[in-house]
RODO-2510 file (C-alpha; in nm, 4 decimals, decimal comma):
residues 575
     n   res          X          Y          Z
     1     m     2,9429   -13,9234     1,3955
     2     e     3,1402   -14,2846     1,4952
     3     l     3,2360   -14,3255     1,1176
     4     k     3,3381   -13,9605     1,1120
     5     n     3,6246   -14,0894     1,3760
     6     d     3,7656   -14,3936     1,1805
     7     i     4,1251   -14,3189     1,1225
     8     s     4,0651   -14,4112     0,7591
     9     v     3,8459   -14,0797     0,7381
    10     k     4,1098   -13,9112     0,9162
    11     r     4,3927   -14,0109     0,7026
    12     h     4,1640   -13,9056     0,4147
    13     s     4,0924   -13,5912     0,5388
    14     l     4,4467   -13,5154     0,6344
    15     s     4,5351   -13,5741     0,2775
    16     h     4,3410   -13,3208     0,1759
    17     v     4,4826   -13,1051     0,4128
    18     l     4,8543   -13,1738     0,2738
    19     a     4,7421   -13,0984    -0,0828
    20     a     4,6409   -12,7644     0,0704
    21     a     4,9659   -12,6980     0,2375
    22     v     5,0897   -12,8065    -0,0418
    23     k     4,9137   -12,5169    -0,2951
    24     e     4,9924   -12,2793    -0,0450
    25     l     5,3701   -12,3361    -0,0318
    26     y     5,4383   -12,4059    -0,3616
    27     g     5,1466   -12,1944    -0,5788
    28     n     5,1394   -12,3794    -0,9342
    29     v     5,0347   -12,7464    -0,8021
    30     l     4,8705   -13,0128    -1,0239
    31     f     4,7138   -13,2389    -0,8025
    32     g     4,6203   -13,5935    -0,8630
    33     i     4,4867   -13,8491    -0,6065
    34     g     4,5364   -13,8994    -0,2433
    35     p     4,3803   -14,1920    -0,0578
    36     a     4,3814   -14,3339     0,2876
    37     i     4,6327   -14,6322     0,2903
    38     d     4,6944   -14,8900     0,5966
    39     n     4,9316   -14,6673     0,7520
    40     g     4,8573   -14,3320     0,6405
    41     f     4,8029   -14,1719     0,2923
    42     y     4,9773   -14,0278     0,0237
    43     y     4,8813   -13,7797    -0,2436
    44     d     5,0061   -13,7337    -0,6200
    45     f     5,1342   -13,4104    -0,7298
    46     d     5,2801   -13,2682    -1,0425
    47     m     5,5192   -12,9829    -1,0417
    48     e     5,8244   -12,7934    -1,0779
    49     k     5,9771   -12,7839    -0,7021
    50     a     6,1365   -13,1305    -0,6759
    51     l     6,0435   -13,2125    -0,2987
    52     t     6,3505   -13,3211    -0,0555
    53     p     6,3331   -13,4133     0,2895
    54     d     6,4340   -13,1029     0,3955
    55     d     6,0957   -12,9444     0,2743
    56     f     5,9109   -13,2201     0,5265
    57     k     5,9090   -13,0015     0,8341
    58     n     5,7629   -12,7045     0,6708
    59     i     5,4974   -12,8602     0,4649
    60     e     5,4079   -13,0787     0,8798
    61     n     5,4279   -12,7205     0,9948
    62     k     5,1650   -12,5525     0,7298
    63     m     4,9820   -12,8883     0,7645
    64     q     4,9231   -12,8209     1,1071
    65     e     4,8946   -12,4345     1,0919
    66     i     4,5621   -12,5310     0,8788
    67     i     4,4357   -12,8044     1,1069
    68     n     4,4855   -12,5570     1,4197
    69     s     4,2268   -12,2970     1,1942
    70     n     3,9265   -12,4957     1,2853
    71     l     3,8088   -12,5003     0,9311
    72     d     3,5270   -12,6479     0,8082
    73     i     3,5343   -12,9600     0,5560
    74     t     3,2122   -12,9522     0,3828
    75     k     3,0531   -13,1409     0,0741
    76     q     2,8691   -13,0103    -0,2475
    77     e     2,7219   -13,1783    -0,5457
    78     i     2,7688   -13,0808    -0,8756
    79     s     2,7115   -13,1785    -1,2260
    80     k     2,9332   -13,3394    -1,4241
    81     a     2,9342   -13,0464    -1,6703
    82     e     2,9890   -12,8040    -1,3306
    83     a     3,3101   -13,0530    -1,2197
    84     l     3,4615   -13,0339    -1,5441
    85     k     3,4165   -12,6414    -1,5432
    86     m     3,5351   -12,6211    -1,1562
    87     f     3,8552   -12,8164    -1,2185
    88     a     3,9332   -12,6861    -1,5882
    89     d     4,2781   -12,5895    -1,4828
    90     q     4,3374   -12,9666    -1,3065
    91     p     4,4364   -13,1661    -1,5830
    92     y     4,4569   -13,4781    -1,4010
    93     k     4,1238   -13,3717    -1,2325
    94     v     3,9334   -13,3424    -1,5846
    95     e     4,0545   -13,6699    -1,6835
    96     l     3,9175   -13,8410    -1,3641
    97     i     3,5475   -13,6284    -1,4323
    98     s     3,5771   -13,7359    -1,7904
    99     d     3,5608   -14,1407    -1,6643
   100     l     3,2621   -14,0801    -1,4367
   101     e     2,8963   -14,1852    -1,5516
   102     d     2,6955   -13,8414    -1,6229
   103     g     2,5229   -13,7405    -1,3057
   104     t     2,5912   -13,5867    -0,9782
   105     i     2,9569   -13,5660    -0,8502
   106     s     3,0516   -13,5232    -0,5038
   107     i     3,3425   -13,2620    -0,3993
   108     y     3,4910   -13,1517    -0,0696
   109     s     3,6513   -12,8220     0,0385
   110     v     3,8700   -12,7381     0,3017
   111     g     3,7448   -12,3841     0,4559
   112     d     3,8933   -12,1796     0,1120
   113     k     4,1872   -12,3676     0,1261
   114     f     4,1720   -12,6442    -0,1269
   115     t     3,8827   -12,8216    -0,2852
   116     d     3,8816   -13,1442    -0,4181
   117     l     3,6982   -13,4081    -0,6351
   118     c     3,5993   -13,6541    -0,3663
   119     r     3,3595   -13,9711    -0,2782
   120     g     3,4554   -13,8869     0,1073
   121     p     3,3317   -13,9237     0,3860
   122     h     3,5501   -13,7036     0,5853
   123     v     3,5786   -13,5136     0,9045
   124     e     3,3340   -13,2108     0,9852
   125     n     3,6234   -12,9975     1,0701
   126     t     3,9535   -12,9714     1,0882
   127     k     3,9992   -12,9133     1,4654
   128     m     3,8889   -13,2852     1,5097
   129     l     4,2664   -13,3496     1,3317
   130     r     4,3951   -13,1872     1,5980
   131     s     4,4881   -13,5495     1,8231
   132     c     4,6563   -13,6901     1,5200
   133     a     4,9629   -13,7366     1,5041
   134     y     5,1467   -13,7430     1,1118
   135     s     5,4853   -13,7821     0,9864
   136     i     5,5946   -13,7539     0,5901
   137     n     5,8030   -14,0135     0,5525
   138     r     5,9136   -14,0054     0,1893
   139     v     5,8619   -13,8725    -0,1709
   140     s     5,8678   -14,1006    -0,4554
   141     g     5,7952   -14,1149    -0,7990
   142     a     5,4457   -14,2298    -0,9251
   143     y     5,3737   -14,2715    -1,2561
   144     w     4,9649   -14,1251    -1,3419
   145     k     4,7439   -14,3807    -1,3149
   146     g     5,0444   -14,6519    -1,2743
   147     s     5,1356   -14,6553    -1,6501
   148     e     5,4631   -14,5818    -1,7653
   149     k     5,3015   -14,4174    -2,0563
   150     n     5,1835   -14,1177    -1,8472
   151     k     5,3871   -13,8658    -1,7125
   152     m     5,5684   -13,9315    -1,3312
   153     m     5,4149   -13,7048    -1,0416
   154     q     5,5640   -13,7008    -0,6914
   155     r     5,3728   -13,8766    -0,4323
   156     v     5,4159   -13,7970    -0,0830
   157     y     5,3785   -14,0539     0,1668
   158     v     5,2175   -13,9871     0,5281
   159     y     5,2246   -14,1896     0,8493
   160     a     4,8876   -14,0709     1,0254
   161     f     4,7667   -14,2763     1,3235
   162     n     4,5145   -14,1297     1,6277
   163     t     4,8009   -14,0673     1,8510
   164     k     5,1430   -13,9858     1,8884
   165     d     5,2190   -14,3037     2,0739
   166     e     5,0517   -14,4688     1,8322
   167     l     5,2631   -14,3371     1,5638
   168     k     5,5822   -14,3905     1,7751
   169     e     5,5022   -14,7463     1,8149
   170     y     5,4309   -14,7829     1,4277
   171     k     5,7805   -14,6500     1,3656
   172     h     5,9342   -14,8534     1,6426
   173     m     5,8409   -15,1769     1,4508
   174     l     5,9549   -15,0048     1,1126
   175     e     6,2733   -14,9884     1,3142
   176     e     6,2385   -15,3671     1,3540
   177     a     6,1346   -15,4535     1,0443
   178     l     6,4449   -15,2936     0,8858
   179     k     6,6865   -15,5453     1,1190
   180     r     6,4861   -15,8242     0,9919
   181     d     6,4369   -15,7495     0,6390
   182     h     6,4830   -16,1308     0,4651
   183     r     6,6401   -15,9440     0,1511
   184     k     6,9132   -15,8206     0,4134
   185     l     6,9277   -16,0947     0,5676
   186     g     6,8713   -16,3649     0,3174
   187     k     7,2487   -16,2161     0,1823
   188     e     7,4168   -16,2308     0,4970
   189     l     7,3529   -16,5675     0,6193
   190     g     7,3890   -16,7332     0,2532
   191     l     7,0461   -16,8350     0,1986
   192     y     6,9560   -16,7066    -0,1735
   193     f     7,0345   -16,4034    -0,4653
   194     i     6,7810   -16,3030    -0,7371
   195     s     7,0210   -16,2626    -1,0337
   196     d     6,9340   -15,9837    -1,2531
   197     y     6,9400   -16,2620    -1,5208
   198     s     6,6337   -16,4007    -1,3747
   199     k     6,4448   -16,1049    -1,1745
   200     g     6,1850   -16,1941    -0,9366
   201     m     6,3078   -16,5726    -0,9658
   202     p     6,5305   -16,6737    -0,6665
   203     t     6,8218   -16,9172    -0,6425
   204     y     6,8473   -17,1254    -0,3298
   205     m     7,2088   -17,1606    -0,2185
   206     p     7,3172   -17,4541    -0,0256
   207     k     7,1866   -17,3241     0,3516
   208     g     6,8534   -17,1486     0,1838
   209     l     6,7799   -17,5107     0,0142
   210     t     6,8360   -17,6717     0,3255
   211     l     6,5618   -17,4450     0,5159
   212     k     6,3446   -17,5067     0,2027
   213     n     6,3599   -17,9000     0,2423
   214     t     6,3142   -17,8609     0,6087
   215     l     5,9457   -17,6945     0,5185
   216     i     5,9025   -17,9529     0,2621
   217     d     5,9675   -18,2535     0,4603
   218     f     5,7314   -18,0747     0,7288
   219     w     5,4439   -18,0319     0,5062
   220     r     5,4828   -18,3674     0,3877
   221     e     5,4764   -18,5091     0,7635
   222     v     5,1520   -18,3560     0,8708
   223     h     4,9859   -18,4495     0,4891
   224     k     5,0562   -18,7905     0,5410
   225     d     4,9278   -18,7529     0,9068
   226     a     4,6005   -18,5831     0,7569
   227     g     4,5817   -18,8669     0,4649
   228     y     4,6950   -18,6747     0,1283
   229     i     4,8653   -18,8280    -0,1287
   230     e     5,0792   -18,6375    -0,3779
   231     i     5,1211   -18,6112    -0,7093
   232     e     5,3455   -18,3871    -0,9631
   233     t     5,2039   -18,2374    -1,2649
   234     p     5,4104   -18,1132    -1,6160
   235     m     5,5802   -17,7296    -1,5700
   236     a     5,4121   -17,6445    -1,8806
   237     m     5,0640   -17,7312    -2,0826
   238     n     4,8182   -17,6806    -2,3779
   239     r     4,6619   -17,3680    -2,4355
   240     e     4,3366   -17,5465    -2,4914
   241     l     4,4177   -17,6922    -2,1406
   242     w     4,3782   -17,3272    -1,9876
   243     e     4,0933   -17,2397    -2,2270
   244     v     3,8748   -17,5337    -2,0510
   245     s     4,0176   -17,3632    -1,6840
   246     g     3,8841   -17,0532    -1,7696
   247     h     4,2536   -16,9405    -1,7011
   248     w     4,2979   -16,8196    -2,0421
   249     d     4,0165   -16,5528    -2,0587
   250     h     4,0926   -16,4568    -1,6655
   251     y     4,4695   -16,4692    -1,6122
   252     k     4,6321   -16,4932    -1,9657
   253     s     4,8303   -16,1183    -1,9309
   254     n     4,9877   -16,3459    -1,6325
   255     m     5,1197   -16,6411    -1,8044
   256     y     5,4118   -16,7061    -1,9618
   257     t     5,3621   -16,8786    -2,3131
   258     f     5,5445   -17,0572    -2,5950
   259     t     5,4943   -17,2302    -2,9106
   260     v     5,5889   -17,5512    -2,9853
   261     e     5,5371   -17,7074    -3,3505
   262     d     5,2332   -17,4198    -3,3794
   263     d     5,1258   -17,5091    -3,0599
   264     t     5,0836   -17,2793    -2,7916
   265     f     5,1656   -17,3452    -2,4323
   266     a     5,1420   -17,2034    -2,1248
   267     i     5,4598   -17,2368    -1,7894
   268     k     5,1674   -17,2914    -1,5322
   269     p     5,0630   -17,0132    -1,2840
   270     m     4,8872   -17,2648    -1,0731
   271     n     4,8833   -17,6182    -1,0153
   272     c     4,4510   -17,6581    -1,0367
   273     p     4,4364   -17,8207    -1,4547
   274     g     4,7047   -18,0510    -1,3638
   275     g     4,4935   -18,1781    -1,0580
   276     m     4,1814   -18,2057    -1,2969
   277     l     4,3968   -18,4286    -1,5361
   278     y     4,5057   -18,6775    -1,2637
   279     y     4,1346   -18,7268    -1,1173
   280     q     4,0003   -18,7741    -1,4756
   281     q     4,2510   -19,1090    -1,5423
   282     s     4,0497   -19,2962    -1,3448
   283     i     3,6630   -19,3613    -1,2018
   284     h     3,5852   -19,2836    -0,9005
   285     s     3,3473   -19,3909    -0,6256
   286     y     3,1877   -19,1733    -0,3436
   287     k     3,3354   -19,4595    -0,1383
   288     e     3,6826   -19,2539    -0,2077
   289     f     3,5740   -18,9602    -0,0773
   290     p     3,7414   -18,7301     0,0606
   291     l     3,9885   -18,7472    -0,1955
   292     r     4,3113   -18,5627    -0,0636
   293     v     4,5481   -18,4825    -0,3623
   294     g     4,8523   -18,3131    -0,2528
   295     e     5,1192   -18,1112    -0,4644
   296     l     5,4427   -17,8938    -0,4534
   297     g     5,4400   -17,7495    -0,7993
   298     k     5,6365   -17,4708    -0,8943
   299     v     5,4845   -17,2120    -1,0994
   300     h     5,5612   -16,8945    -1,2921
   301     r     5,3661   -16,5666    -1,3170
   302     h     5,4504   -16,2585    -1,5010
   303     e     5,4633   -16,0136    -1,2325
   304     a     5,5500   -15,6195    -1,3028
   305     s     5,8682   -15,5712    -1,2025
   306     g     5,7921   -15,3111    -0,9641
   307     t     5,6017   -15,5211    -0,7837
   308     l     5,8770   -15,7414    -0,6924
   309     s     5,9900   -15,7650    -0,3357
   310     g     6,2720   -16,0222    -0,2123
   311     l     6,0923   -16,3668    -0,1742
   312     l     5,7434   -16,2150    -0,0650
   313     r     5,6496   -16,1000    -0,4165
   314     v     5,8519   -16,3352    -0,6804
   315     r     5,7532   -16,4820    -1,0397
   316     c     5,8592   -16,8044    -0,9482
   317     f     5,7542   -17,0330    -0,6409
   318     t     5,6521   -17,3450    -0,5056
   319     q     5,2972   -17,3535    -0,4329
   320     d     5,2166   -17,5935    -0,1611
   321     d     4,8825   -17,7141    -0,3537
   322     a     4,5998   -17,9578    -0,2578
   323     h     4,2671   -18,0305    -0,4203
   324     i     4,0408   -18,1856    -0,2103
   325     f     3,7321   -18,4199    -0,3993
   326     m     3,4186   -18,4768    -0,1998
   327     l     3,0948   -18,4940    -0,1629
   328     p     2,8457   -18,2125    -0,0442
   329     s     2,7934   -18,3499     0,2802
   330     q     3,1616   -18,3354     0,3156
   331     i     3,1838   -17,9632     0,2965
   332     e     3,2027   -17,8387     0,6646
   333     s     3,4238   -18,1467     0,8000
   334     e     3,6720   -18,1170     0,4996
   335     i     3,7349   -17,6937     0,5520
   336     k     3,7400   -17,8194     0,9306
   337     n     4,0082   -18,0401     0,8636
   338     v     4,2004   -17,8200     0,6823
   339     m     4,1878   -17,5452     0,9494
   340     s     4,3102   -17,7988     1,1841
   341     l     4,5862   -17,8642     0,9396
   342     i     4,6853   -17,4804     0,9374
   343     d     4,6546   -17,4547     1,2867
   344     r     4,9093   -17,7288     1,3132
   345     v     5,1611   -17,5872     1,0694
   346     y     5,0960   -17,2109     1,2038
   347     t     5,1463   -17,2950     1,5816
   348     t     5,4894   -17,4724     1,5045
   349     f     5,6063   -17,1618     1,3661
   350     g     5,4498   -17,0098     1,6800
   351     l     5,2591   -16,7433     1,4637
   352     k     4,9085   -16,6426     1,5415
   353     y     4,6563   -16,5870     1,2761
   354     s     4,3204   -16,4450     1,1573
   355     v     4,1007   -16,5675     0,9110
   356     e     3,9103   -16,3504     0,6491
   357     l     3,6330   -16,4912     0,3998
   358     s     3,6312   -16,3412     0,0691
   359     t     3,3450   -16,3324    -0,2021
   360     m     3,2015   -16,3151    -0,5348
   361     p     3,4207   -16,0893    -0,7513
   362     e     3,2530   -15,9400    -1,0990
   363     n     3,4739   -16,1296    -1,2854
   364     h     3,3649   -16,4579    -1,2144
   365     i     3,2220   -16,7832    -1,3398
   366     g     2,9218   -16,9383    -1,2470
   367     e     2,5432   -16,9111    -1,1340
   368     l     2,4737   -16,6912    -0,8769
   369     r     2,2932   -16,9348    -0,6719
   370     e     2,6302   -17,1764    -0,6866
   371     w     2,8185   -16,8875    -0,5159
   372     e     2,5524   -16,8080    -0,2583
   373     m     2,5615   -17,1653    -0,1818
   374     a     2,9615   -17,2188    -0,1684
   375     e     2,9873   -16,8983     0,0533
   376     t     2,7282   -17,0249     0,3226
   377     a     2,9189   -17,2974     0,3409
   378     l     3,2099   -17,1371     0,4086
   379     s     3,0736   -16,8974     0,6333
   380     n     2,8838   -17,1947     0,8063
   381     a     3,1455   -17,3836     0,8693
   382     l     3,3880   -17,1171     1,0457
   383     k     3,1075   -17,0296     1,2230
   384     n     3,0680   -17,3499     1,3538
   385     m     3,4173   -17,4330     1,4527
   386     g     3,4031   -17,0768     1,6792
   387     l     3,6347   -16,8910     1,4244
   388     d     3,6259   -16,4789     1,4287
   389     y     3,6133   -16,3788     1,0730
   390     k     3,6080   -16,0721     0,9054
   391     i     3,4203   -16,0673     0,5103
   392     n     3,6239   -15,9244     0,2560
   393     a     3,3607   -15,8770    -0,0602
   394     g     3,4383   -15,8985    -0,3944
   395     d     3,8123   -16,0251    -0,3200
   396     g     3,7186   -16,4119    -0,4502
   397     a     3,8713   -16,6254    -0,7072
   398     f     3,7496   -16,5916    -1,0037
   399     y     3,5779   -16,9740    -0,9683
   400     g     3,4724   -16,9508    -0,6032
   401     p     3,4726   -16,7704    -0,2379
   402     k     3,7837   -16,8455    -0,0292
   403     i     3,8885   -16,8146     0,3421
   404     d     4,2081   -16,6380     0,3414
   405     i     4,4217   -16,6832     0,6545
   406     h     4,6846   -16,3893     0,7547
   407     v     4,9329   -16,5273     0,9928
   408     t     5,0968   -16,2611     1,1667
   409     d     5,4438   -16,2256     1,3117
   410     c     5,6190   -16,1160     1,6457
   411     i     5,5553   -15,7554     1,5467
   412     g     5,2580   -15,7393     1,4645
   413     r     5,3173   -15,7547     1,0832
   414     e     5,0236   -15,9236     0,8921
   415     w     5,1274   -16,1668     0,5907
   416     q     4,8355   -16,3489     0,3849
   417     c     4,9735   -16,6831     0,3568
   418     g     4,7395   -16,9934     0,3871
   419     t     4,4176   -16,9647     0,1500
   420     i     4,1111   -17,2580     0,1068
   421     q     3,8996   -17,1968    -0,2158
   422     l     3,5532   -17,3826    -0,2368
   423     d     3,5441   -17,4290    -0,6212
   424     m     3,1944   -17,5077    -0,7761
   425     q     3,3228   -17,4343    -1,1018
   426     l     3,6297   -17,6167    -1,2386
   427     p     3,4389   -18,0409    -1,1486
   428     k     3,1783   -17,8671    -1,4241
   429     r     3,4004   -17,7362    -1,6836
   430     f     3,6294   -18,0453    -1,6702
   431     n     3,3386   -18,2685    -1,6714
   432     l     3,4629   -18,4589    -1,3462
   433     t     3,2370   -18,7562    -1,2150
   434     y     3,1749   -18,9645    -0,9136
   435     v     3,0144   -19,3023    -0,8944
   436     d     2,7743   -19,2207    -0,6318
   437     s     2,5839   -19,4857    -0,3824
   438     d     2,2757   -19,5836    -0,6018
   439     g     2,4896   -19,6404    -0,9440
   440     s     2,4278   -19,2728    -1,0895
   441     l     2,6928   -18,9903    -1,1860
   442     k     2,7446   -18,7067    -1,0248
   443     e     2,9661   -18,4297    -1,0095
   444     p     3,2310   -18,4291    -0,7202
   445     i     3,2685   -18,0844    -0,5191
   446     m     3,6453   -17,9530    -0,4734
   447     i     3,8431   -17,7558    -0,2661
   448     h     4,1478   -17,5805    -0,3717
   449     r     4,3869   -17,5054    -0,0516
   450     v     4,7518   -17,4181     0,0186
   451     v     4,8558   -17,3861     0,3833
   452     y     5,2437   -17,1820     0,3150
   453     g     5,0781   -16,9991     0,0379
   454     s     5,4167   -17,0365    -0,1377
   455     l     5,7721   -17,1650     0,0536
   456     e     5,9006   -16,8779    -0,1043
   457     r     5,6899   -16,5878     0,0892
   458     m     5,6843   -16,8839     0,4269
   459     i     6,0517   -16,8246     0,4121
   460     a     6,0763   -16,4835     0,3939
   461     v     5,7998   -16,4597     0,6631
   462     l     6,0200   -16,6674     0,8940
   463     i     6,3584   -16,5180     0,8208
   464     e     6,1790   -16,1582     0,9453
   465     n     5,9873   -16,3341     1,2318
   466     f     6,2722   -16,5199     1,3866
   467     a     6,5427   -16,2365     1,2655
   468     g     6,7344   -16,4804     1,1200
   469     a     6,7679   -16,6711     1,4316
   470     f     6,5852   -16,9826     1,3409
   471     p     6,4954   -17,2488     1,6102
   472     t     6,7336   -17,5325     1,5899
   473     w     6,4760   -17,7766     1,3633
   474     l     6,4850   -17,5369     1,1148
   475     a     6,8501   -17,3720     1,1081
   476     p     7,0232   -17,4750     0,8045
   477     v     7,3230   -17,5140     1,0452
   478     q     7,2555   -17,6275     1,3738
   479     v     7,5773   -17,6956     1,5431
   480     k     7,9348   -17,5085     1,4928
   481     i     8,2352   -17,6917     1,6328
   482     l     8,4956   -17,4117     1,6888
   483     n     8,8708   -17,5652     1,7522
   484     i     9,1032   -17,3745     1,9773
   485     a     9,4428   -17,4805     1,8662
   486     d     9,5511   -17,7126     1,6224
   487     s     9,6533   -17,9455     1,9376
   488     n     9,2816   -18,0114     1,9839
   489     y     9,2098   -18,0497     1,6316
   490     d     9,2070   -18,4267     1,5643
   491     y     8,9648   -18,4558     1,8875
   492     a     8,6791   -18,1753     1,7247
   493     k     8,7129   -18,3970     1,4009
   494     q     8,5744   -18,6806     1,6027
   495     v     8,3262   -18,4532     1,7604
   496     y     8,2316   -18,3283     1,4030
   497     e     8,2149   -18,6847     1,2143
   498     k     7,9951   -18,8069     1,5379
   499     l     7,7246   -18,5543     1,5125
   500     n     7,7006   -18,5355     1,1191
   501     k     7,6394   -18,9061     1,1435
   502     a     7,3768   -18,8516     1,3780
   503     g     7,2127   -18,6361     1,1366
   504     v     7,2600   -18,3324     1,2616
   505     r     7,3579   -17,9955     1,0629
   506     v     7,6971   -17,9138     1,1805
   507     e     7,9785   -17,7186     1,0368
   508     f     8,3664   -17,6906     1,1673
   509     d     8,5453   -17,3841     1,1715
   510     d     8,9045   -17,5042     1,1472
   511     r     9,0309   -17,1729     1,0840
   512     n     9,3817   -17,0753     1,2668
   513     e     9,1930   -16,7786     1,3739
   514     k     9,1448   -16,6680     1,7861
   515     i     8,8902   -16,8491     1,8852
   516     g     8,7016   -16,5227     2,0201
   517     k     8,6742   -16,4114     1,6517
   518     k     8,5385   -16,7576     1,5760
   519     i     8,3014   -16,7048     1,8391
   520     r     8,1598   -16,3662     1,7461
   521     e     8,1155   -16,4728     1,3388
   522     a     7,9530   -16,7632     1,4714
   523     q     7,6811   -16,5625     1,6882
   524     l     7,6485   -16,3142     1,3714
   525     e     7,5771   -16,6167     1,1900
   526     k     7,2842   -16,6871     1,4250
   527     i     7,3794   -17,0557     1,4756
   528     p     7,1608   -17,2054     1,7591
   529     y     7,4854   -17,3980     1,9504
   530     m     7,8471   -17,3868     1,9374
   531     i     8,1010   -17,6313     2,0735
   532     v     8,4282   -17,5189     2,1741
   533     i     8,7304   -17,7722     2,2127
   534     g     8,9997   -17,7390     2,3522
   535     d     9,2750   -17,9501     2,5341
   536     k     9,0719   -17,9214     2,8157
   537     e     8,7634   -18,0939     2,6824
   538     r     9,0051   -18,3580     2,4458
   539     d     9,1694   -18,4765     2,7760
   540     e     8,8307   -18,5138     2,9627
   541     n     8,6371   -18,6524     2,6841
   542     l     8,3656   -18,3447     2,6551
   543     v     8,2281   -18,0865     2,4454
   544     a     8,1669   -17,7486     2,6024
   545     v     7,8467   -17,6068     2,4679
   546     r     7,7455   -17,2527     2,4217
   547     s     7,3746   -17,1775     2,3086
   548     r     7,2605   -16,8693     2,1420
   549     v     7,0265   -16,8213     2,3824
   550     k     7,1345   -16,9526     2,7047
   551     g     7,4434   -16,8683     2,6568
   552     d     7,7454   -17,0682     2,8201
   553     m     7,5964   -17,3928     2,9564
   554     g     7,9131   -17,5842     3,0441
   555     s     8,0676   -17,8762     2,9257
   556     k     7,9220   -18,2283     2,9013
   557     t     7,9391   -18,5418     2,7143
   558     l     7,8677   -18,5679     2,3339
   559     e     7,6622   -18,7948     2,4078
   560     n     7,4344   -18,6303     2,6286
   561     f     7,4417   -18,3503     2,3993
   562     i     7,3358   -18,5277     2,1236
   563     e     7,0290   -18,6794     2,2987
   564     e     6,9044   -18,3293     2,4237
   565     l     6,9468   -18,1776     2,0584
   566     n     6,7818   -18,4538     1,9068
   567     s     6,4656   -18,4387     2,1668
   568     e     6,5034   -18,0520     2,0574
   569     i     6,5012   -18,1124     1,7127
   570     k     6,2098   -18,4045     1,7102
   571     n     5,9829   -18,1760     1,9003
   572     r     6,0591   -17,8755     1,7041
   573     k     6,0967   -17,6433     1,9943
   574     l     6,0586   -17,2829     1,9674
   575     n     6,3443   -17,0674     2,0952
***
């Protein structure tokens, strides 16, 4: 009974109620699929009536009418032949049934209102859905089975939660998310753009590049502290390398390729094979281990245009990779070290996170016993660190299981960023060895790991988490100087030059505009500090400081302000 009350089960049941309502309201409808999703559910319809927001209320009312009818939701198991006959007038269902293996097929009926091909489970009666709160969000076009070769259907998205308060809270979160959208703020703050000539490949403007480089500087600092060396590998490498690594067979459709003098090359979609080549350049001893090799490598992946989304989903990004070569006895300690590094980085940004262990996928390489050993090593490390984690069955990389890190932003959204992958396969495929204490050659164990995941995704997450109001150490412009009149221009210019010499990222707004307008515009630019210079400040050799957070901070000497500012930046204080 507990399963029947699960929100995903209720959402799935509500999707059948939606289909029943659409059928009753609009008659001749062809039905696609209607799964539960994270915030509710959707259902795909092929029908003459083009649904608009004006129809949403009628559909919701009909859904509630069906729910209030206390209809049993019943399951039947029938043969494939019977199912084909039953759904003969529903071509999409016939196609789905035809793809199934012979045997029993389950169907579910909402009273006499609607019957669907479905694995379930569902609630037992529509009265169990009465407490649910749902709201149709939108209708969009969706190709059948996601292929542009198939017919476009109408996909109705519905939010659905256990209570009205949960639905209200979720809608409020969406309103906040809209204000924080990194695509909108990225344009307003002059951080980056994506041209139609290079879709999915961002161009950083000066302020955006400053932000990116600040993240890189922080990355290099924490990695130096953790004992990493840094390398850089080629952007494109011969097809033969990708065949050795296994990517050609498992990832070719996502790779950009080209031919030079009859040789096929691929622009790298990940940095791993280059790291293997680096390791091969010299003979290694067990005394070197763990050998931690980092790379900020630019990678390219052929993502479908429909999946691209600002900096969150791109075709070109910088991956903060590292490959750690080690002894079997060092697995647990190295995973702990990586988790400690990740914790340091995310804590600096004020981001909370959760952990997920992804296990062997169907499409994998290597023997089962190797996978079992690797999965056990990862789970033991997490348990011994006292970390709670979820199992994400079958979602590991093709060469090994992984720990995925999901960061949570200030409005409760989760983003998958960091990952730790234990690889028992690539060292074998590249014949990597080390000289052990007894003089024998052995194969190293290897970890792949990223902390940011990609700099582009992390920048998007940080823009939205801070709503563009970055803490001072991250802000592309940390201080803006505003002079009130021409009579104090020279002093304001001196203040600008001293701040710039002190390493502060500073701008000088010397336009012939009213000071109120300059202040408002600097506030819209979300700059942490403004220095307002008038005749009084010039005559007393002071600066009037306004904080984005604290407001008017009064006048002080420039030396004191620089000292306070440098302390804030050095300690990477959050606002």
